[in-house]
PyMOL Python script that loads the backbone (N, CA, C, O; Angstrom):
from pymol import cmd

cmd.read_pdbstr("""\
ATOM      1  N   UNK A   1     106.339  93.135  90.301  1.00  0.00           N
ATOM      2  CA  UNK A   1     106.131  94.466  90.827  1.00  0.00           C
ATOM      3  C   UNK A   1     105.858  94.321  92.313  1.00  0.00           C
ATOM      4  O   UNK A   1     105.126  93.421  92.724  1.00  0.00           O
ATOM      5  N   UNK A   2     106.435  95.192  93.117  1.00  0.00           N
ATOM      6  CA  UNK A   2     106.197  95.151  94.551  1.00  0.00           C
ATOM      7  C   UNK A   2     105.826  96.525  95.056  1.00  0.00           C
ATOM      8  O   UNK A   2     106.116  97.545  94.431  1.00  0.00           O
ATOM      9  N   UNK A   3     105.183  96.522  96.192  1.00  0.00           N
ATOM     10  CA  UNK A   3     104.738  97.782  96.772  1.00  0.00           C
ATOM     11  C   UNK A   3     105.761  98.249  97.791  1.00  0.00           C
ATOM     12  O   UNK A   3     106.156  97.484  98.670  1.00  0.00           O
ATOM     13  N   UNK A   4     106.196  99.504  97.682  1.00  0.00           N
ATOM     14  CA  UNK A   4     107.187 100.071  98.581  1.00  0.00           C
ATOM     15  C   UNK A   4     106.601 101.327  99.204  1.00  0.00           C
ATOM     16  O   UNK A   4     106.614 102.389  98.582  1.00  0.00           O
ATOM     17  N   UNK A   5     106.089 101.220 100.420  1.00  0.00           N
ATOM     18  CA  UNK A   5     105.563 102.393 101.112  1.00  0.00           C
ATOM     19  C   UNK A   5     104.434 103.084 100.378  1.00  0.00           C
ATOM     20  O   UNK A   5     104.375 104.313 100.374  1.00  0.00           O
ATOM     21  N   UNK A   6     103.538 102.338  99.760  1.00  0.00           N
ATOM     22  CA  UNK A   6     102.403 102.952  99.087  1.00  0.00           C
ATOM     23  C   UNK A   6     102.639 103.254  97.618  1.00  0.00           C
ATOM     24  O   UNK A   6     101.771 103.835  96.967  1.00  0.00           O
ATOM     25  N   UNK A   7     103.787 102.876  97.082  1.00  0.00           N
ATOM     26  CA  UNK A   7     104.102 103.160  95.685  1.00  0.00           C
ATOM     27  C   UNK A   7     104.448 101.849  94.994  1.00  0.00           C
ATOM     28  O   UNK A   7     105.236 101.055  95.508  1.00  0.00           O
ATOM     29  N   UNK A   8     103.858 101.632  93.837  1.00  0.00           N
ATOM     30  CA  UNK A   8     104.221 100.453  93.067  1.00  0.00           C
ATOM     31  C   UNK A   8     105.538 100.725  92.371  1.00  0.00           C
ATOM     32  O   UNK A   8     105.663 101.694  91.623  1.00  0.00           O
ATOM     33  N   UNK A   9     106.516  99.875  92.613  1.00  0.00           N
ATOM     34  CA  UNK A   9     107.857 100.081  92.081  1.00  0.00           C
ATOM     35  C   UNK A   9     108.193  98.972  91.090  1.00  0.00           C
ATOM     36  O   UNK A   9     107.694  97.852  91.199  1.00  0.00           O
ATOM     37  N   UNK A  10     109.031  99.297  90.139  1.00  0.00           N
ATOM     38  CA  UNK A  10     109.506  98.334  89.149  1.00  0.00           C
ATOM     39  C   UNK A  10     110.448  97.341  89.829  1.00  0.00           C
ATOM     40  O   UNK A  10     111.294  97.729  90.635  1.00  0.00           O
ATOM     41  N   UNK A  11     110.299  96.087  89.505  1.00  0.00           N
ATOM     42  CA  UNK A  11     111.215  95.061  89.984  1.00  0.00           C
ATOM     43  C   UNK A  11     111.760  94.327  88.769  1.00  0.00           C
ATOM     44  O   UNK A  11     111.458  94.692  87.633  1.00  0.00           O
ATOM     45  N   UNK A  12     112.553  93.306  89.002  1.00  0.00           N
ATOM     46  CA  UNK A  12     113.123  92.531  87.902  1.00  0.00           C
ATOM     47  C   UNK A  12     112.167  91.453  87.396  1.00  0.00           C
ATOM     48  O   UNK A  12     112.594  90.528  86.705  1.00  0.00           O
ATOM     49  N   UNK A  13     110.904  91.556  87.724  1.00  0.00           N
ATOM     50  CA  UNK A  13     109.897  90.596  87.306  1.00  0.00           C
ATOM     51  C   UNK A  13     109.755  90.630  85.782  1.00  0.00           C
ATOM     52  O   UNK A  13     109.522  91.690  85.201  1.00  0.00           O
ATOM     53  N   UNK A  14     109.895  89.484  85.146  1.00  0.00           N
ATOM     54  CA  UNK A  14     109.804  89.426  83.688  1.00  0.00           C
ATOM     55  C   UNK A  14     108.368  89.583  83.194  1.00  0.00           C
ATOM     56  O   UNK A  14     108.147  89.784  82.000  1.00  0.00           O
ATOM     57  N   UNK A  15     107.382  89.493  84.102  1.00  0.00           N
ATOM     58  CA  UNK A  15     105.987  89.635  83.705  1.00  0.00           C
ATOM     59  C   UNK A  15     105.586  91.086  83.496  1.00  0.00           C
ATOM     60  O   UNK A  15     104.496  91.353  82.989  1.00  0.00           O
ATOM     61  N   UNK A  16     106.435  92.023  83.870  1.00  0.00           N
ATOM     62  CA  UNK A  16     106.098  93.444  83.717  1.00  0.00           C
ATOM     63  C   UNK A  16     107.262  94.213  83.102  1.00  0.00           C
ATOM     64  O   UNK A  16     107.769  95.155  83.710  1.00  0.00           O
ATOM     65  N   UNK A  17     107.693  93.818  81.893  1.00  0.00           N
ATOM     66  CA  UNK A  17     108.839  94.506  81.289  1.00  0.00           C
ATOM     67  C   UNK A  17     108.528  95.964  80.978  1.00  0.00           C
ATOM     68  O   UNK A  17     107.454  96.285  80.468  1.00  0.00           O
ATOM     69  N   UNK A  18     109.467  96.834  81.287  1.00  0.00           N
ATOM     70  CA  UNK A  18     109.331  98.241  80.947  1.00  0.00           C
ATOM     71  C   UNK A  18     108.430  99.037  81.860  1.00  0.00           C
ATOM     72  O   UNK A  18     108.230 100.230  81.632  1.00  0.00           O
ATOM     73  N   UNK A  19     107.877  98.415  82.890  1.00  0.00           N
ATOM     74  CA  UNK A  19     106.989  99.128  83.801  1.00  0.00           C
ATOM     75  C   UNK A  19     107.806 100.050  84.695  1.00  0.00           C
ATOM     76  O   UNK A  19     108.761  99.615  85.338  1.00  0.00           O
ATOM     77  N   UNK A  20     107.433 101.313  84.734  1.00  0.00           N
ATOM     78  CA  UNK A  20     108.143 102.293  85.548  1.00  0.00           C
ATOM     79  C   UNK A  20     107.231 102.778  86.663  1.00  0.00           C
ATOM     80  O   UNK A  20     106.008 102.741  86.524  1.00  0.00           O
ATOM     81  N   UNK A  21     107.818 103.237  87.778  1.00  0.00           N
ATOM     82  CA  UNK A  21     106.990 103.745  88.873  1.00  0.00           C
ATOM     83  C   UNK A  21     106.256 105.018  88.464  1.00  0.00           C
ATOM     84  O   UNK A  21     106.780 105.828  87.699  1.00  0.00           O
ATOM     85  N   UNK A  22     105.048 105.185  88.978  1.00  0.00           N
ATOM     86  CA  UNK A  22     104.280 106.400  88.715  1.00  0.00           C
ATOM     87  C   UNK A  22     104.709 107.520  89.653  1.00  0.00           C
ATOM     88  O   UNK A  22     104.651 108.694  89.288  1.00  0.00           O
ATOM     89  N   UNK A  23     105.137 107.164  90.852  1.00  0.00           N
ATOM     90  CA  UNK A  23     105.549 108.130  91.865  1.00  0.00           C
ATOM     91  C   UNK A  23     106.855 107.673  92.486  1.00  0.00           C
ATOM     92  O   UNK A  23     107.165 106.482  92.498  1.00  0.00           O
ATOM     93  N   UNK A  24     107.614 108.619  93.000  1.00  0.00           N
ATOM     94  CA  UNK A  24     108.849 108.288  93.704  1.00  0.00           C
ATOM     95  C   UNK A  24     108.982 109.201  94.914  1.00  0.00           C
ATOM     96  O   UNK A  24     108.301 110.222  95.013  1.00  0.00           O
ATOM     97  N   UNK A  25     109.853 108.827  95.822  1.00  0.00           N
ATOM     98  CA  UNK A  25     110.091 109.655  96.999  1.00  0.00           C
ATOM     99  C   UNK A  25     110.819 110.934  96.591  1.00  0.00           C
ATOM    100  O   UNK A  25     111.399 111.018  95.509  1.00  0.00           O
ATOM    101  N   UNK A  26     110.777 111.915  97.471  1.00  0.00           N
ATOM    102  CA  UNK A  26     111.479 113.170  97.198  1.00  0.00           C
ATOM    103  C   UNK A  26     112.974 112.899  97.071  1.00  0.00           C
ATOM    104  O   UNK A  26     113.631 113.458  96.192  1.00  0.00           O
ATOM    105  N   UNK A  27     113.519 112.045  97.941  1.00  0.00           N
ATOM    106  CA  UNK A  27     114.960 111.777  97.865  1.00  0.00           C
ATOM    107  C   UNK A  27     115.330 111.045  96.577  1.00  0.00           C
ATOM    108  O   UNK A  27     116.409 111.283  96.033  1.00  0.00           O
ATOM    109  N   UNK A  28     114.462 110.154  96.072  1.00  0.00           N
ATOM    110  CA  UNK A  28     114.736 109.493  94.789  1.00  0.00           C
ATOM    111  C   UNK A  28     114.704 110.506  93.652  1.00  0.00           C
ATOM    112  O   UNK A  28     115.505 110.419  92.721  1.00  0.00           O
ATOM    113  N   UNK A  29     113.780 111.469  93.720  1.00  0.00           N
ATOM    114  CA  UNK A  29     113.711 112.521  92.700  1.00  0.00           C
ATOM    115  C   UNK A  29     114.949 113.406  92.763  1.00  0.00           C
ATOM    116  O   UNK A  29     115.451 113.854  91.731  1.00  0.00           O
ATOM    117  N   UNK A  30     115.443 113.660  93.981  1.00  0.00           N
ATOM    118  CA  UNK A  30     116.682 114.435  94.128  1.00  0.00           C
ATOM    119  C   UNK A  30     117.825 113.714  93.433  1.00  0.00           C
ATOM    120  O   UNK A  30     118.570 114.315  92.659  1.00  0.00           O
ATOM    121  N   UNK A  31     117.961 112.417  93.714  1.00  0.00           N
ATOM    122  CA  UNK A  31     119.042 111.627  93.115  1.00  0.00           C
ATOM    123  C   UNK A  31     118.934 111.595  91.595  1.00  0.00           C
ATOM    124  O   UNK A  31     119.937 111.719  90.893  1.00  0.00           O
ATOM    125  N   UNK A  32     117.721 111.429  91.092  1.00  0.00           N
ATOM    126  CA  UNK A  32     117.516 111.311  89.648  1.00  0.00           C
ATOM    127  C   UNK A  32     117.763 112.622  88.918  1.00  0.00           C
ATOM    128  O   UNK A  32     118.260 112.623  87.792  1.00  0.00           O
ATOM    129  N   UNK A  33     117.418 113.744  89.558  1.00  0.00           N
ATOM    130  CA  UNK A  33     117.494 115.034  88.867  1.00  0.00           C
ATOM    131  C   UNK A  33     118.762 115.823  89.167  1.00  0.00           C
ATOM    132  O   UNK A  33     119.150 116.698  88.393  1.00  0.00           O
ATOM    133  N   UNK A  34     119.408 115.514  90.289  1.00  0.00           N
ATOM    134  CA  UNK A  34     120.577 116.294  90.685  1.00  0.00           C
ATOM    135  C   UNK A  34     120.214 117.591  91.391  1.00  0.00           C
ATOM    136  O   UNK A  34     121.087 118.422  91.641  1.00  0.00           O
ATOM    137  N   UNK A  35     118.944 117.775  91.715  1.00  0.00           N
ATOM    138  CA  UNK A  35     118.476 118.971  92.417  1.00  0.00           C
ATOM    139  C   UNK A  35     118.083 118.585  93.830  1.00  0.00           C
ATOM    140  O   UNK A  35     117.741 117.431  94.087  1.00  0.00           O
ATOM    141  N   UNK A  36     118.127 119.540  94.748  1.00  0.00           N
ATOM    142  CA  UNK A  36     117.878 119.274  96.149  1.00  0.00           C
ATOM    143  C   UNK A  36     116.417 119.323  96.555  1.00  0.00           C
ATOM    144  O   UNK A  36     115.541 119.686  95.770  1.00  0.00           O
ATOM    145  N   UNK A  37     116.180 118.949  97.802  1.00  0.00           N
ATOM    146  CA  UNK A  37     114.845 118.891  98.400  1.00  0.00           C
ATOM    147  C   UNK A  37     114.126 120.231  98.326  1.00  0.00           C
ATOM    148  O   UNK A  37     112.952 120.284  97.959  1.00  0.00           O
ATOM    149  N   UNK A  38     114.821 121.318  98.673  1.00  0.00           N
ATOM    150  CA  UNK A  38     114.201 122.644  98.645  1.00  0.00           C
ATOM    151  C   UNK A  38     113.728 122.984  97.240  1.00  0.00           C
ATOM    152  O   UNK A  38     112.644 123.542  97.067  1.00  0.00           O
ATOM    153  N   UNK A  39     114.527 122.654  96.245  1.00  0.00           N
ATOM    154  CA  UNK A  39     114.152 122.908  94.851  1.00  0.00           C
ATOM    155  C   UNK A  39     112.926 122.096  94.467  1.00  0.00           C
ATOM    156  O   UNK A  39     112.047 122.605  93.772  1.00  0.00           O
ATOM    157  N   UNK A  40     112.847 120.834  94.907  1.00  0.00           N
ATOM    158  CA  UNK A  40     111.677 119.994  94.606  1.00  0.00           C
ATOM    159  C   UNK A  40     110.399 120.634  95.156  1.00  0.00           C
ATOM    160  O   UNK A  40     109.389 120.707  94.456  1.00  0.00           O
ATOM    161  N   UNK A  41     110.445 121.092  96.401  1.00  0.00           N
ATOM    162  CA  UNK A  41     109.259 121.708  97.006  1.00  0.00           C
ATOM    163  C   UNK A  41     108.925 123.044  96.334  1.00  0.00           C
ATOM    164  O   UNK A  41     107.752 123.384  96.180  1.00  0.00           O
ATOM    165  N   UNK A  42     109.947 123.794  95.937  1.00  0.00           N
ATOM    166  CA  UNK A  42     109.698 125.063  95.235  1.00  0.00           C
ATOM    167  C   UNK A  42     109.027 124.795  93.899  1.00  0.00           C
ATOM    168  O   UNK A  42     108.055 125.464  93.549  1.00  0.00           O
ATOM    169  N   UNK A  43     109.540 123.817  93.145  1.00  0.00           N
ATOM    170  CA  UNK A  43     108.936 123.475  91.862  1.00  0.00           C
ATOM    171  C   UNK A  43     107.484 123.047  92.041  1.00  0.00           C
ATOM    172  O   UNK A  43     106.630 123.395  91.225  1.00  0.00           O
ATOM    173  N   UNK A  44     107.197 122.288  93.110  1.00  0.00           N
ATOM    174  CA  UNK A  44     105.817 121.858  93.363  1.00  0.00           C
ATOM    175  C   UNK A  44     104.938 123.063  93.686  1.00  0.00           C
ATOM    176  O   UNK A  44     103.812 123.158  93.198  1.00  0.00           O
ATOM    177  N   UNK A  45     105.443 123.979  94.502  1.00  0.00           N
ATOM    178  CA  UNK A  45     104.694 125.186  94.857  1.00  0.00           C
ATOM    179  C   UNK A  45     104.414 126.031  93.620  1.00  0.00           C
ATOM    180  O   UNK A  45     103.348 126.636  93.505  1.00  0.00           O
ATOM    181  N   UNK A  46     105.365 126.072  92.703  1.00  0.00           N
ATOM    182  CA  UNK A  46     105.212 126.845  91.468  1.00  0.00           C
ATOM    183  C   UNK A  46     104.367 126.114  90.417  1.00  0.00           C
ATOM    184  O   UNK A  46     104.077 126.668  89.357  1.00  0.00           O
ATOM    185  N   UNK A  47     103.976 124.874  90.713  1.00  0.00           N
ATOM    186  CA  UNK A  47     103.164 124.101  89.773  1.00  0.00           C
ATOM    187  C   UNK A  47     103.965 123.429  88.673  1.00  0.00           C
ATOM    188  O   UNK A  47     103.389 122.955  87.693  1.00  0.00           O
ATOM    189  N   UNK A  48     105.263 123.380  88.813  1.00  0.00           N
ATOM    190  CA  UNK A  48     106.112 122.770  87.775  1.00  0.00           C
ATOM    191  C   UNK A  48     106.090 121.240  87.838  1.00  0.00           C
ATOM    192  O   UNK A  48     106.140 120.573  86.805  1.00  0.00           O
ATOM    193  N   UNK A  49     106.013 120.688  89.053  1.00  0.00           N
ATOM    194  CA  UNK A  49     105.910 119.245  89.239  1.00  0.00           C
ATOM    195  C   UNK A  49     104.748 118.975  90.186  1.00  0.00           C
ATOM    196  O   UNK A  49     104.283 119.874  90.886  1.00  0.00           O
ATOM    197  N   UNK A  50     104.285 117.730  90.201  1.00  0.00           N
ATOM    198  CA  UNK A  50     103.140 117.362  91.040  1.00  0.00           C
ATOM    199  C   UNK A  50     103.609 116.504  92.201  1.00  0.00           C
ATOM    200  O   UNK A  50     104.322 115.519  92.009  1.00  0.00           O
ATOM    201  N   UNK A  51     103.204 116.885  93.411  1.00  0.00           N
ATOM    202  CA  UNK A  51     103.470 116.112  94.619  1.00  0.00           C
ATOM    203  C   UNK A  51     102.146 115.655  95.204  1.00  0.00           C
ATOM    204  O   UNK A  51     101.136 116.352  95.109  1.00  0.00           O
ATOM    205  N   UNK A  52     102.163 114.475  95.810  1.00  0.00           N
ATOM    206  CA  UNK A  52     100.989 113.947  96.503  1.00  0.00           C
ATOM    207  C   UNK A  52     101.426 113.422  97.866  1.00  0.00           C
ATOM    208  O   UNK A  52     102.610 113.182  98.104  1.00  0.00           O
ATOM    209  N   UNK A  53     100.455 113.250  98.756  1.00  0.00           N
ATOM    210  CA  UNK A  53     100.709 112.645 100.060  1.00  0.00           C
ATOM    211  C   UNK A  53     100.093 111.256 100.048  1.00  0.00           C
ATOM    212  O   UNK A  53      98.959 111.076  99.604  1.00  0.00           O
ATOM    213  N   UNK A  54     100.836 110.282 100.534  1.00  0.00           N
ATOM    214  CA  UNK A  54     100.343 108.911 100.622  1.00  0.00           C
ATOM    215  C   UNK A  54     100.890 108.283 101.893  1.00  0.00           C
ATOM    216  O   UNK A  54     102.095 108.063 102.018  1.00  0.00           O
ATOM    217  N   UNK A  55     100.002 107.999 102.833  1.00  0.00           N
ATOM    218  CA  UNK A  55     100.440 107.365 104.076  1.00  0.00           C
ATOM    219  C   UNK A  55     101.457 108.187 104.836  1.00  0.00           C
ATOM    220  O   UNK A  55     102.352 107.627 105.469  1.00  0.00           O
ATOM    221  N   UNK A  56     101.339 109.495 104.786  1.00  0.00           N
ATOM    222  CA  UNK A  56     102.283 110.363 105.489  1.00  0.00           C
ATOM    223  C   UNK A  56     103.549 110.668 104.705  1.00  0.00           C
ATOM    224  O   UNK A  56     104.364 111.483 105.138  1.00  0.00           O
ATOM    225  N   UNK A  57     103.722 110.032 103.571  1.00  0.00           N
ATOM    226  CA  UNK A  57     104.906 110.286 102.739  1.00  0.00           C
ATOM    227  C   UNK A  57     104.563 111.282 101.649  1.00  0.00           C
ATOM    228  O   UNK A  57     103.438 111.309 101.150  1.00  0.00           O
ATOM    229  N   UNK A  58     105.531 112.093 101.284  1.00  0.00           N
ATOM    230  CA  UNK A  58     105.386 112.997 100.149  1.00  0.00           C
ATOM    231  C   UNK A  58     106.015 112.317  98.944  1.00  0.00           C
ATOM    232  O   UNK A  58     107.171 111.898  98.987  1.00  0.00           O
ATOM    233  N   UNK A  59     105.249 112.212  97.875  1.00  0.00           N
ATOM    234  CA  UNK A  59     105.717 111.546  96.664  1.00  0.00           C
ATOM    235  C   UNK A  59     105.631 112.491  95.482  1.00  0.00           C
ATOM    236  O   UNK A  59     104.777 113.376  95.436  1.00  0.00           O
ATOM    237  N   UNK A  60     106.517 112.294  94.538  1.00  0.00           N
ATOM    238  CA  UNK A  60     106.556 113.115  93.325  1.00  0.00           C
ATOM    239  C   UNK A  60     106.111 112.265  92.143  1.00  0.00           C
ATOM    240  O   UNK A  60     106.568 111.137  91.961  1.00  0.00           O
ATOM    241  N   UNK A  61     105.211 112.828  91.344  1.00  0.00           N
ATOM    242  CA  UNK A  61     104.771 112.145  90.131  1.00  0.00           C
ATOM    243  C   UNK A  61     105.941 112.149  89.143  1.00  0.00           C
ATOM    244  O   UNK A  61     106.397 113.207  88.707  1.00  0.00           O
ATOM    245  N   UNK A  62     106.414 110.961  88.802  1.00  0.00           N
ATOM    246  CA  UNK A  62     107.591 110.823  87.941  1.00  0.00           C
ATOM    247  C   UNK A  62     107.371 111.495  86.591  1.00  0.00           C
ATOM    248  O   UNK A  62     108.272 112.166  86.086  1.00  0.00           O
ATOM    249  N   UNK A  63     106.193 111.330  85.997  1.00  0.00           N
ATOM    250  CA  UNK A  63     105.915 111.921  84.680  1.00  0.00           C
ATOM    251  C   UNK A  63     106.005 113.441  84.731  1.00  0.00           C
ATOM    252  O   UNK A  63     106.494 114.058  83.784  1.00  0.00           O
ATOM    253  N   UNK A  64     105.540 114.059  85.822  1.00  0.00           N
ATOM    254  CA  UNK A  64     105.594 115.523  85.906  1.00  0.00           C
ATOM    255  C   UNK A  64     107.033 116.008  86.049  1.00  0.00           C
ATOM    256  O   UNK A  64     107.403 117.037  85.483  1.00  0.00           O
ATOM    257  N   UNK A  65     107.845 115.268  86.804  1.00  0.00           N
ATOM    258  CA  UNK A  65     109.260 115.637  86.947  1.00  0.00           C
ATOM    259  C   UNK A  65     109.969 115.496  85.604  1.00  0.00           C
ATOM    260  O   UNK A  65     110.743 116.367  85.208  1.00  0.00           O
ATOM    261  N   UNK A  66     109.703 114.407  84.915  1.00  0.00           N
ATOM    262  CA  UNK A  66     110.324 114.181  83.602  1.00  0.00           C
ATOM    263  C   UNK A  66     109.907 115.268  82.608  1.00  0.00           C
ATOM    264  O   UNK A  66     110.743 115.797  81.875  1.00  0.00           O
ATOM    265  N   UNK A  67     108.604 115.601  82.586  1.00  0.00           N
ATOM    266  CA  UNK A  67     108.116 116.655  81.676  1.00  0.00           C
ATOM    267  C   UNK A  67     108.810 117.977  81.963  1.00  0.00           C
ATOM    268  O   UNK A  67     109.251 118.664  81.042  1.00  0.00           O
ATOM    269  N   UNK A  68     108.909 118.335  83.242  1.00  0.00           N
ATOM    270  CA  UNK A  68     109.528 119.616  83.574  1.00  0.00           C
ATOM    271  C   UNK A  68     111.004 119.628  83.178  1.00  0.00           C
ATOM    272  O   UNK A  68     111.467 120.585  82.557  1.00  0.00           O
ATOM    273  N   UNK A  69     111.736 118.593  83.524  1.00  0.00           N
ATOM    274  CA  UNK A  69     113.163 118.563  83.184  1.00  0.00           C
ATOM    275  C   UNK A  69     113.370 118.557  81.670  1.00  0.00           C
ATOM    276  O   UNK A  69     114.306 119.181  81.169  1.00  0.00           O
ATOM    277  N   UNK A  70     112.505 117.858  80.946  1.00  0.00           N
ATOM    278  CA  UNK A  70     112.608 117.843  79.479  1.00  0.00           C
ATOM    279  C   UNK A  70     112.290 119.201  78.864  1.00  0.00           C
ATOM    280  O   UNK A  70     112.715 119.488  77.745  1.00  0.00           O
ATOM    281  N   UNK A  71     111.546 120.040  79.582  1.00  0.00           N
ATOM    282  CA  UNK A  71     111.177 121.358  79.053  1.00  0.00           C
ATOM    283  C   UNK A  71     112.280 122.398  79.225  1.00  0.00           C
ATOM    284  O   UNK A  71     112.212 123.479  78.640  1.00  0.00           O
ATOM    285  N   UNK A  72     113.291 122.076  80.022  1.00  0.00           N
ATOM    286  CA  UNK A  72     114.365 123.042  80.263  1.00  0.00           C
ATOM    287  C   UNK A  72     115.218 123.204  79.008  1.00  0.00           C
ATOM    288  O   UNK A  72     115.389 122.252  78.247  1.00  0.00           O
ATOM    289  N   UNK A  73     115.753 124.399  78.789  1.00  0.00           N
ATOM    290  CA  UNK A  73     116.570 124.614  77.590  1.00  0.00           C
ATOM    291  C   UNK A  73     117.876 123.829  77.664  1.00  0.00           C
ATOM    292  O   UNK A  73     118.448 123.630  78.736  1.00  0.00           O
ATOM    293  N   UNK A  74     118.321 123.396  76.507  1.00  0.00           N
ATOM    294  CA  UNK A  74     119.587 122.679  76.415  1.00  0.00           C
ATOM    295  C   UNK A  74     120.735 123.668  76.564  1.00  0.00           C
ATOM    296  O   UNK A  74     120.657 124.793  76.072  1.00  0.00           O
ATOM    297  N   UNK A  75     121.797 123.252  77.239  1.00  0.00           N
ATOM    298  CA  UNK A  75     122.965 124.110  77.406  1.00  0.00           C
ATOM    299  C   UNK A  75     123.713 124.215  76.085  1.00  0.00           C
ATOM    300  O   UNK A  75     123.994 123.210  75.433  1.00  0.00           O
ATOM    301  N   UNK A  76     124.026 125.429  75.708  1.00  0.00           N
ATOM    302  CA  UNK A  76     124.838 125.687  74.514  1.00  0.00           C
ATOM    303  C   UNK A  76     125.841 126.772  74.884  1.00  0.00           C
ATOM    304  O   UNK A  76     125.443 127.883  75.232  1.00  0.00           O
ATOM    305  N   UNK A  77     127.140 126.469  74.813  1.00  0.00           N
ATOM    306  CA  UNK A  77     128.133 127.488  75.158  1.00  0.00           C
ATOM    307  C   UNK A  77     128.061 128.668  74.196  1.00  0.00           C
ATOM    308  O   UNK A  77     127.733 128.509  73.020  1.00  0.00           O
ATOM    309  N   UNK A  78     128.365 129.828  74.706  1.00  0.00           N
ATOM    310  CA  UNK A  78     128.355 131.040  73.882  1.00  0.00           C
ATOM    311  C   UNK A  78     129.450 130.949  72.829  1.00  0.00           C
ATOM    312  O   UNK A  78     130.480 130.310  73.045  1.00  0.00           O
ATOM    313  N   UNK A  79     129.222 131.589  71.694  1.00  0.00           N
ATOM    314  CA  UNK A  79     130.225 131.603  70.624  1.00  0.00           C
ATOM    315  C   UNK A  79     131.511 132.233  71.140  1.00  0.00           C
ATOM    316  O   UNK A  79     131.482 133.291  71.769  1.00  0.00           O
ATOM    317  N   UNK A  80     132.618 131.591  70.878  1.00  0.00           N
ATOM    318  CA  UNK A  80     133.909 132.131  71.269  1.00  0.00           C
ATOM    319  C   UNK A  80     134.240 131.959  72.739  1.00  0.00           C
ATOM    320  O   UNK A  80     135.302 132.388  73.190  1.00  0.00           O
ATOM    321  N   UNK A  81     133.346 131.337  73.489  1.00  0.00           N
ATOM    322  CA  UNK A  81     133.618 131.140  74.916  1.00  0.00           C
ATOM    323  C   UNK A  81     134.688 130.072  75.061  1.00  0.00           C
ATOM    324  O   UNK A  81     134.633 129.026  74.415  1.00  0.00           O
ATOM    325  N   UNK A  82     135.642 130.346  75.901  1.00  0.00           N
ATOM    326  CA  UNK A  82     136.688 129.356  76.129  1.00  0.00           C
ATOM    327  C   UNK A  82     136.196 128.361  77.171  1.00  0.00           C
ATOM    328  O   UNK A  82     135.416 128.699  78.061  1.00  0.00           O
ATOM    329  N   UNK A  83     136.668 127.140  77.039  1.00  0.00           N
ATOM    330  CA  UNK A  83     136.313 126.108  78.003  1.00  0.00           C
ATOM    331  C   UNK A  83     137.543 125.746  78.805  1.00  0.00           C
ATOM    332  O   UNK A  83     138.671 126.004  78.386  1.00  0.00           O
ATOM    333  N   UNK A  84     137.321 125.158  79.938  1.00  0.00           N
ATOM    334  CA  UNK A  84     138.440 124.748  80.769  1.00  0.00           C
ATOM    335  C   UNK A  84     139.312 123.751  80.004  1.00  0.00           C
ATOM    336  O   UNK A  84     140.539 123.826  80.064  1.00  0.00           O
ATOM    337  N   UNK A  85     138.683 122.819  79.286  1.00  0.00           N
ATOM    338  CA  UNK A  85     139.447 121.829  78.523  1.00  0.00           C
ATOM    339  C   UNK A  85     140.305 122.518  77.467  1.00  0.00           C
ATOM    340  O   UNK A  85     141.457 122.137  77.255  1.00  0.00           O
ATOM    341  N   UNK A  86     139.749 123.532  76.803  1.00  0.00           N
ATOM    342  CA  UNK A  86     140.500 124.261  75.787  1.00  0.00           C
ATOM    343  C   UNK A  86     141.672 125.019  76.379  1.00  0.00           C
ATOM    344  O   UNK A  86     142.745 125.077  75.778  1.00  0.00           O
ATOM    345  N   UNK A  87     141.474 125.600  77.551  1.00  0.00           N
ATOM    346  CA  UNK A  87     142.559 126.336  78.209  1.00  0.00           C
ATOM    347  C   UNK A  87     143.655 125.389  78.658  1.00  0.00           C
ATOM    348  O   UNK A  87     144.834 125.735  78.593  1.00  0.00           O
ATOM    349  N   UNK A  88     143.288 124.207  79.112  1.00  0.00           N
ATOM    350  CA  UNK A  88     144.286 123.256  79.580  1.00  0.00           C
ATOM    351  C   UNK A  88     145.102 122.693  78.425  1.00  0.00           C
ATOM    352  O   UNK A  88     146.282 122.386  78.595  1.00  0.00           O
ATOM    353  N   UNK A  89     144.488 122.553  77.247  1.00  0.00           N
ATOM    354  CA  UNK A  89     145.183 122.000  76.091  1.00  0.00           C
ATOM    355  C   UNK A  89     146.169 122.994  75.493  1.00  0.00           C
ATOM    356  O   UNK A  89     147.120 122.597  74.819  1.00  0.00           O
ATOM    357  N   UNK A  90     145.953 124.256  75.730  1.00  0.00           N
ATOM    358  CA  UNK A  90     146.796 125.286  75.121  1.00  0.00           C
ATOM    359  C   UNK A  90     148.157 125.379  75.763  1.00  0.00           C
ATOM    360  O   UNK A  90     148.977 126.202  75.356  1.00  0.00           O
TER     361      UNK A  90
END
""", "prot")
cmd.dss("prot")
cmd.show_as("cartoon", "prot")
cmd.util.cbc("prot")
cmd.orient("prot")
């Protein structure tokens, strides 16, 4: 495990299998979630995810981001809705 800008990050060290970071940068959260910076800050303002400041950096609590994303409803297409793949096959 190594320290990256105030955050303990997972490395390939065999002494810590399965250890995940507790916090990540906003840009890492953007990459992981597919949502942008503005959305991350809005979610934090709304209390959906937790952000902290460490050494001048803004970090997102990974568990809070995961909990929020897991709470979102699963996509289910409407009955009888046509899909692009279905239209192309016809």
